MDAnalysis code that builds the backbone (N, CA, C; Angstrom):
import MDAnalysis as mda
import numpy as np

u = mda.Universe.empty(459, n_residues=153, atom_resindex=np.repeat(np.arange(153), 3), trajectory=True)
u.add_TopologyAttr("name", ["N", "CA", "C"] * 153)
u.add_TopologyAttr("resid", np.arange(1, 154))
u.add_TopologyAttr("resname", ["MET", "GLU", "PRO", "MET", "GLU", "ILE", "ARG", "PRO", "TYR", "LEU", "ARG", "LYS", "VAL", "GLN", "PHE", "TYR", "GLU", "THR", "ASP", "GLY", "MET", "GLY", "ILE", "VAL", "HIS", "HIS", "ALA", "ASN", "TYR", "ILE", "TYR", "TRP", "MET", "GLU", "GLU", "ALA", "ARG", "THR", "ASP", "LEU", "MET", "ASP", "GLN", "LEU", "GLY", "TRP", "GLY", "TYR", "ASP", "ARG", "ALA", "VAL", "GLU", "ALA", "GLY", "ILE", "ASP", "PHE", "ALA", "LEU", "THR", "GLU", "VAL", "ASN", "CYS", "LYS", "TYR", "ARG", "SER", "MET", "THR", "PRO", "PHE", "GLY", "GLU", "THR", "VAL", "ALA", "ILE", "ALA", "VAL", "THR", "VAL", "THR", "ARG", "LEU", "THR", "PRO", "ALA", "ARG", "VAL", "ASP", "LEU", "HIS", "TYR", "ASP", "ILE", "THR", "SER", "THR", "ALA", "ASP", "GLY", "THR", "LEU", "ARG", "ALA", "GLU", "GLY", "GLU", "SER", "ARG", "HIS", "PHE", "PHE", "TYR", "ASP", "ARG", "ALA", "LYS", "LYS", "ALA", "PRO", "VAL", "ALA", "LEU", "LYS", "LYS", "ALA", "LEU", "PRO", "GLU", "VAL", "TYR", "GLU", "ARG", "LEU", "ALA", "ALA", "MET", "LEU", "GLY", "HIS", "PRO", "GLU", "GLU", "ARG", "LYS", "ASP", "ASN", "GLY", "LYS", "ALA"])
u.atoms.positions = np.array([
    [-26.691, 35.749, -161.136],
    [-25.368, 35.306, -161.545],
    [-24.637, 34.742, -160.325],
    [-23.975, 33.598, -160.507],
    [-23.227, 32.967, -159.421],
    [-21.975, 33.766, -159.099],
    [-21.582, 33.784, -157.803],
    [-20.331, 34.462, -157.449],
    [-19.151, 33.796, -158.158],
    [-18.217, 34.613, -158.602],
    [-17.022, 34.101, -159.263],
    [-15.923, 33.916, -158.226],
    [-15.028, 33.000, -158.495],
    [-13.846, 32.825, -157.647],
    [-12.839, 33.905, -158.046],
    [-12.602, 34.838, -157.162],
    [-11.676, 35.936, -157.426],
    [-10.400, 35.697, -156.626],
    [-9.282, 35.661, -157.317],
    [-7.988, 35.476, -156.662],
    [-7.458, 36.815, -156.160],
    [-6.770, 36.796, -155.021],
    [-6.106, 38.028, -154.591],
    [-5.018, 38.409, -155.595],
    [-4.763, 39.680, -155.693],
    [-3.701, 40.207, -156.546],
    [-2.385, 40.082, -155.783],
    [-1.389, 39.449, -156.389],
    [-0.090, 39.267, -155.744],
    [0.897, 40.316, -156.229],
    [1.664, 40.865, -155.287],
    [2.578, 41.974, -155.602],
    [3.846, 41.842, -154.782],
    [5.002, 41.736, -155.442],
    [6.287, 41.698, -154.737],
    [6.790, 43.126, -154.552],
    [7.205, 43.438, -153.337],
    [7.689, 44.782, -153.017],
    [9.016, 45.031, -153.729],
    [9.068, 46.123, -154.474],
    [10.275, 46.522, -155.189],
    [11.087, 47.508, -154.343],
    [12.395, 47.551, -154.580],
    [13.272, 48.413, -153.784],
    [12.865, 49.886, -153.876],
    [12.502, 50.343, -155.076],
    [12.152, 51.754, -155.252],
    [10.903, 52.161, -154.467],
    [10.131, 51.193, -153.988],
    [8.916, 51.491, -153.227],
    [9.187, 51.682, -151.737],
    [10.444, 51.503, -151.341],
    [10.769, 51.560, -149.919],
    [11.434, 52.878, -149.540],
    [11.447, 53.127, -148.226],
    [12.125, 54.306, -147.698],
    [13.529, 53.908, -147.239],
    [14.203, 54.794, -146.529],
    [15.568, 54.540, -146.079],
    [15.693, 53.382, -145.107],
    [14.590, 52.953, -144.521],
    [14.619, 51.828, -143.579],
    [14.296, 50.497, -144.266],
    [14.067, 50.540, -145.585],
    [13.725, 49.316, -146.306],
    [12.275, 48.894, -146.133],
    [11.437, 49.847, -145.718],
    [10.011, 49.600, -145.492],
    [9.219, 50.337, -146.574],
    [8.126, 49.749, -147.019],
    [7.309, 50.367, -148.068],
    [6.831, 51.751, -147.633],
    [7.027, 52.735, -148.509],
    [6.521, 54.090, -148.267],
    [4.998, 54.056, -148.340],
    [4.355, 54.776, -147.449],
    [2.894, 54.704, -147.304],
    [2.112, 54.983, -148.590],
    [2.607, 55.849, -149.457],
    [1.862, 56.202, -150.673],
    [1.683, 55.004, -151.607],
    [2.593, 54.048, -151.539],
    [2.535, 52.916, -152.465],
    [1.335, 52.011, -152.245],
    [0.809, 51.965, -151.037],
    [-0.352, 51.109, -150.779],
    [-1.556, 51.553, -151.626],
    [-1.691, 52.857, -151.823],
    [-2.791, 53.371, -152.652],
    [-2.606, 52.913, -154.104],
    [-1.369, 52.973, -154.594],
    [-1.095, 52.476, -155.949],
    [-1.422, 50.987, -156.052],
    [-1.047, 50.226, -155.027],
    [-1.312, 48.785, -155.050],
    [-2.806, 48.505, -155.065],
    [-3.562, 49.305, -154.331],
    [-5.015, 49.119, -154.336],
    [-5.565, 49.359, -155.738],
    [-5.025, 50.350, -156.441],
    [-5.463, 50.602, -157.814],
    [-5.093, 49.426, -158.717],
    [-3.893, 48.893, -158.549],
    [-3.486, 47.726, -159.335],
    [-4.422, 46.544, -159.069],
    [-4.764, 46.332, -157.800],
    [-5.656, 45.224, -157.438],
    [-7.050, 45.429, -158.018],
    [-7.504, 46.668, -158.039],
    [-8.822, 46.987, -158.613],
    [-8.815, 46.697, -160.119],
    [-7.744, 47.064, -160.794],
    [-7.616, 46.788, -162.224],
    [-7.587, 45.283, -162.473],
    [-6.852, 44.554, -161.630],
    [-6.798, 43.097, -161.738],
    [-8.174, 42.479, -161.505],
    [-8.909, 43.009, -160.533],
    [-10.265, 42.525, -160.267],
    [-11.126, 42.640, -161.522],
    [-11.088, 43.793, -162.163],
    [-11.899, 43.990, -163.368],
    [-11.479, 43.012, -164.470],
    [-10.166, 42.769, -164.589],
    [-9.695, 41.778, -165.566],
    [-10.258, 40.397, -165.244],
    [-10.228, 40.017, -163.953],
    [-10.745, 38.705, -163.555],
    [-12.247, 38.585, -163.808],
    [-12.950, 39.699, -163.712],
    [-14.388, 39.691, -163.976],
    [-14.689, 39.641, -165.472],
    [-13.626, 39.705, -166.291],
    [-13.806, 39.639, -167.734],
    [-14.167, 40.970, -168.364],
    [-13.985, 42.029, -167.604],
    [-14.298, 43.349, -168.116],
    [-13.219, 44.320, -167.653],
    [-12.069, 44.252, -168.315],
    [-10.951, 45.112, -167.947],
    [-11.273, 46.583, -168.149],
    [-10.495, 47.409, -167.486],
    [-10.697, 48.853, -167.607],
    [-10.619, 49.314, -169.057],
    [-9.811, 48.624, -169.866],
    [-9.719, 49.008, -171.272],
    [-11.075, 48.893, -171.964],
    [-11.840, 47.860, -171.621],
    [-13.176, 47.704, -172.218],
    [-14.133, 48.778, -171.711],
    [-14.020, 49.126, -170.447],
    [-14.875, 50.180, -169.894],
    [-14.568, 51.513, -170.569],
    [-13.279, 51.771, -170.776],
    [-12.880, 53.017, -171.442],
    [-13.418, 53.036, -172.870],
    [-13.304, 51.908, -173.567],
    [-13.847, 51.822, -174.930],
    [-15.347, 52.084, -174.940],
    [-16.031, 51.642, -173.898],
    [-17.481, 51.847, -173.795],
    [-17.826, 53.259, -173.327],
    [-16.799, 54.041, -172.964],
    [-17.034, 55.416, -172.534],
    [-17.469, 55.558, -171.090],
    [-17.266, 54.511, -170.294],
    [-17.673, 54.539, -168.886],
    [-16.432, 54.538, -168.004],
    [-16.351, 55.506, -167.111],
    [-15.256, 55.576, -166.151],
    [-15.755, 55.198, -164.768],
    [-14.844, 54.662, -163.970],
    [-15.102, 54.365, -162.559],
    [-14.381, 55.459, -161.783],
    [-15.030, 56.602, -161.657],
    [-14.391, 57.781, -161.078],
    [-14.233, 57.630, -159.565],
    [-13.023, 57.855, -159.097],
    [-12.716, 57.744, -157.673],
    [-13.192, 58.990, -156.938],
    [-13.934, 58.789, -155.855],
    [-14.389, 59.925, -155.046],
    [-13.771, 59.924, -153.658],
    [-13.280, 58.759, -153.228],
    [-12.715, 58.674, -151.886],
    [-11.810, 57.453, -151.802],
    [-10.706, 57.597, -151.081],
    [-9.817, 56.464, -150.822],
    [-9.198, 56.656, -149.444],
    [-9.057, 55.560, -148.718],
    [-8.348, 55.642, -147.442],
    [-7.618, 54.336, -147.199],
    [-6.610, 54.422, -146.343],
    [-5.788, 53.264, -146.039],
    [-5.381, 53.315, -144.574],
    [-5.527, 52.193, -143.903],
    [-5.084, 52.056, -142.515],
    [-3.886, 51.114, -142.521],
    [-2.784, 51.606, -142.004],
    [-1.543, 50.837, -142.000],
    [-1.480, 50.023, -140.717],
    [-1.356, 48.707, -140.840],
    [-1.421, 47.809, -139.684],
    [-0.062, 47.275, -139.257],
    [0.835, 47.028, -140.205],
    [2.188, 46.575, -139.880],
    [3.098, 46.906, -141.063],
    [4.402, 46.975, -140.799],
    [5.353, 47.387, -141.833],
    [5.563, 46.281, -142.863],
    [5.701, 46.695, -144.115],
    [5.942, 45.759, -145.209],
    [7.374, 45.956, -145.690],
    [8.220, 44.939, -145.560],
    [9.622, 45.086, -145.940],
    [9.876, 44.827, -147.425],
    [11.016, 45.344, -147.894],
    [11.483, 45.092, -149.247],
    [11.563, 43.583, -149.491],
    [11.127, 43.150, -150.670],
    [11.228, 41.757, -151.081],
    [10.044, 40.891, -150.717],
    [9.200, 41.364, -149.807],
    [8.041, 40.564, -149.410],
    [6.991, 40.572, -150.520],
    [6.265, 39.477, -150.638],
    [5.126, 39.425, -151.550],
    [3.865, 39.585, -150.724],
    [2.998, 40.466, -151.186],
    [1.723, 40.680, -150.508],
    [0.587, 40.219, -151.411],
    [-0.499, 39.819, -150.774],
    [-1.734, 39.461, -151.474],
    [-2.744, 40.553, -151.165],
    [-3.386, 41.061, -152.192],
    [-4.378, 42.120, -152.012],
    [-5.734, 41.561, -152.420],
    [-6.579, 41.330, -151.411],
    [-7.927, 40.810, -151.642],
    [-8.891, 41.986, -151.737],
    [-9.717, 41.980, -152.752],
    [-10.681, 43.061, -152.980],
    [-12.088, 42.504, -152.811],
    [-12.907, 43.233, -152.068],
    [-14.299, 42.851, -151.855],
    [-15.207, 44.021, -152.205],
    [-16.301, 43.743, -152.879],
    [-17.332, 44.752, -153.114],
    [-18.170, 44.823, -151.841],
    [-18.183, 45.989, -151.199],
    [-18.936, 46.133, -149.948],
    [-20.257, 46.863, -150.134],
    [-20.374, 47.623, -151.207],
    [-21.629, 48.326, -151.489],
    [-21.714, 48.554, -152.988],
    [-22.898, 48.337, -153.529],
    [-23.123, 48.556, -154.954],
    [-24.507, 49.131, -155.139],
    [-24.570, 50.251, -155.824],
    [-25.845, 50.828, -156.241],
    [-25.761, 50.961, -157.761],
    [-26.849, 51.285, -158.430],
    [-26.746, 51.443, -159.879],
    [-25.712, 52.491, -160.303],
    [-25.423, 53.463, -159.424],
    [-24.544, 54.562, -159.806],
    [-23.167, 54.544, -159.154],
    [-22.923, 53.671, -158.152],
    [-21.615, 53.689, -157.496],
    [-21.260, 52.336, -156.884],
    [-19.966, 52.210, -156.557],
    [-19.460, 50.989, -155.932],
    [-18.433, 51.357, -154.862],
    [-18.474, 50.630, -153.748],
    [-17.489, 50.768, -152.679],
    [-16.717, 49.456, -152.593],
    [-15.397, 49.573, -152.471],
    [-14.534, 48.397, -152.405],
    [-13.709, 48.408, -151.127],
    [-13.403, 47.216, -150.623],
    [-12.534, 47.054, -149.452],
    [-11.322, 46.233, -149.882],
    [-10.156, 46.580, -149.347],
    [-8.907, 45.906, -149.684],
    [-8.232, 45.417, -148.407],
    [-7.805, 44.163, -148.387],
    [-6.942, 43.640, -147.333],
    [-5.602, 43.321, -147.978],
    [-4.547, 43.908, -147.446],
    [-3.194, 43.668, -147.945],
    [-2.472, 42.835, -146.895],
    [-2.142, 41.594, -147.248],
    [-1.535, 40.676, -146.286],
    [-0.241, 40.084, -146.821],
    [0.630, 39.701, -145.908],
    [1.864, 39.005, -146.256],
    [1.509, 37.596, -146.709],
    [2.061, 37.168, -147.837],
    [1.815, 35.791, -148.266],
    [2.647, 34.810, -147.450],
    [3.687, 35.301, -146.779],
    [4.550, 34.422, -145.984],
    [3.845, 33.912, -144.735],
    [3.127, 34.811, -144.039],
    [2.529, 34.399, -142.764],
    [1.116, 34.925, -142.528],
    [0.538, 35.601, -143.528],
    [-0.835, 36.084, -143.403],
    [-1.009, 37.344, -142.581],
    [0.101, 37.969, -142.160],
    [0.007, 39.190, -141.366],
    [-0.668, 40.292, -142.171],
    [-1.649, 40.938, -141.560],
    [-2.317, 42.061, -142.211],
    [-1.368, 43.252, -142.227],
    [-1.022, 43.732, -143.399],
    [-0.120, 44.877, -143.553],
    [-0.896, 46.188, -143.623],
    [-2.021, 46.157, -144.328],
    [-2.836, 47.369, -144.460],
    [-4.220, 46.958, -144.927],
    [-5.172, 47.838, -144.685],
    [-6.507, 47.651, -145.244],
    [-6.996, 49.007, -145.712],
    [-7.784, 48.982, -146.762],
    [-8.235, 50.238, -147.328],
    [-9.615, 50.126, -147.931],
    [-10.095, 51.275, -148.353],
    [-11.400, 51.365, -149.004],
    [-11.317, 52.388, -150.118],
    [-12.106, 52.166, -151.143],
    [-12.254, 53.177, -152.189],
    [-13.719, 53.245, -152.588],
    [-14.115, 54.429, -152.987],
    [-15.500, 54.680, -153.398],
    [-15.446, 55.285, -154.802],
    [-16.325, 54.784, -155.667],
    [-16.327, 55.207, -157.072],
    [-17.749, 55.470, -157.543],
    [-17.878, 56.391, -158.495],
    [-19.164, 56.523, -159.182],
    [-18.917, 56.274, -160.656],
    [-19.957, 55.857, -161.352],
    [-19.863, 55.521, -162.760],
    [-20.184, 56.771, -163.573],
    [-19.310, 57.068, -164.526],
    [-19.367, 58.333, -165.250],
    [-19.348, 58.079, -166.750],
    [-20.301, 58.667, -167.452],
    [-20.388, 58.573, -168.911],
    [-19.609, 59.747, -169.495],
    [-18.481, 59.443, -170.143],
    [-17.633, 60.517, -170.683],
    [-18.324, 61.311, -171.784],
    [-19.084, 60.662, -172.631],
    [-19.747, 61.364, -173.737],
    [-20.791, 62.349, -173.221],
    [-21.549, 61.928, -172.215],
    [-22.596, 62.792, -171.655],
    [-22.071, 63.728, -170.572],
    [-20.831, 63.458, -170.119],
    [-20.222, 64.242, -169.039],
    [-21.127, 64.282, -167.813],
    [-21.596, 63.076, -167.449],
    [-22.544, 62.979, -166.334],
    [-22.471, 61.589, -165.705],
    [-22.886, 61.489, -164.447],
    [-22.984, 60.164, -163.827],
    [-23.944, 59.288, -164.631],
    [-23.718, 57.989, -164.544],
    [-24.543, 57.046, -165.288],
    [-24.866, 55.858, -164.382],
    [-26.005, 55.262, -164.616],
    [-26.368, 54.033, -163.904],
    [-25.685, 52.871, -164.618],
    [-24.713, 52.264, -163.958],
    [-23.991, 51.148, -164.558],
    [-24.939, 50.002, -164.879],
    [-25.952, 49.841, -164.056],
    [-26.929, 48.767, -164.253],
    [-27.595, 48.875, -165.628],
    [-27.755, 50.095, -166.122],
    [-28.351, 50.295, -167.450],
    [-27.288, 50.360, -168.541],
    [-26.169, 51.045, -168.259],
    [-25.141, 51.252, -169.276],
    [-24.362, 49.977, -169.593],
    [-23.980, 49.243, -168.556],
    [-23.220, 48.004, -168.728],
    [-23.771, 46.949, -167.769],
    [-24.957, 46.415, -168.055],
    [-25.596, 45.487, -167.117],
    [-24.753, 44.253, -166.799],
    [-23.980, 43.782, -167.759],
    [-23.130, 42.608, -167.529],
    [-22.095, 42.896, -166.437],
    [-21.491, 44.064, -166.487],
    [-20.493, 44.446, -165.479],
    [-21.168, 44.624, -164.126],
    [-22.319, 45.275, -164.132],
    [-23.055, 45.482, -162.880],
    [-23.375, 44.137, -162.222],
    [-23.843, 43.176, -162.997],
    [-24.205, 41.864, -162.449],
    [-22.987, 41.132, -161.897],
    [-21.850, 41.276, -162.558],
    [-20.630, 40.626, -162.062],
    [-20.185, 41.244, -160.738],
    [-20.287, 42.561, -160.632],
    [-19.955, 43.222, -159.361],
    [-20.961, 42.833, -158.279],
    [-22.227, 42.768, -158.639],
    [-23.269, 42.406, -157.672],
    [-23.039, 40.998, -157.122],
    [-22.549, 40.103, -157.962],
    [-22.282, 38.736, -157.521],
    [-21.142, 38.675, -156.511],
    [-20.347, 39.737, -156.433],
    [-19.216, 39.781, -155.503],
    [-19.551, 40.404, -154.158],
    [-20.732, 40.952, -154.004],
    [-21.058, 41.620, -152.740],
    [-20.723, 40.715, -151.570],
    [-20.005, 41.243, -150.623],
    [-19.595, 40.461, -149.467],
    [-18.996, 41.356, -148.410],
    [-18.478, 40.743, -147.394],
    [-17.894, 41.473, -146.277],
    [-16.462, 41.013, -146.073],
    [-15.569, 41.919, -145.631],
    [-14.151, 41.568, -145.479],
    [-13.926, 40.324, -144.630],
    [-14.714, 40.128, -143.586],
    [-14.478, 38.984, -142.704],
    [-14.823, 37.655, -143.367],
    [-15.485, 37.692, -144.518],
    [-15.830, 36.462, -145.223],
    [-14.683, 35.949, -146.091],
    [-13.665, 36.775, -146.328],
    [-12.557, 36.359, -147.181],
    [-11.666, 35.374, -146.438],
    [-11.260, 34.335, -147.145],
    [-10.431, 33.312, -146.520],
    [-9.049, 33.243, -147.149],
    [-8.965, 33.377, -148.455],
    [-7.717, 33.173, -149.180],
    [-6.832, 34.405, -149.076],
    [-5.577, 34.227, -148.670],
    [-4.653, 35.359, -148.616],
    [-3.539, 35.208, -149.639],
    [-3.762, 34.379, -150.635],
    [-2.792, 34.222, -151.701],
    [-1.861, 33.037, -151.519],
    [-1.993, 32.316, -150.411],
    [-1.134, 31.147, -150.204],
    [-1.597, 30.013, -151.109],
    [-0.649, 29.248, -151.577],
    [-0.977, 28.119, -152.455],
    [-1.487, 26.947, -151.646],
])
């Protein structure tokens, strides 16, 4: 399967996401990464709603975030997601969160997931359970330094 053109997820910072200094509170970056992951699945044509209907969860086992520079209220950030590792049973993702105004890296993160069959209450090989989704993720395998687009038009 050919790699798909995946757009970064764009997110404008809301006032409620900031602290007393008008800077994004650190916990919000994790939420944004989840939003970007959901958007990625939508762009791949297999939204989380379809995975849930199929009884397959993308269970989170690990998440981390490195904060590189402060993100102020009102700024729009672009969140680029890259598949860095894929096995039949799990996927690792990398996130770059950058300012759309000047490309400044605000944060970068990673998340690790395993595929879980709710009916069987056990891990599942996505390659067998949902081969179409597995192939779309496999087509995205790449490295963070290969990403070029930061959401600028």
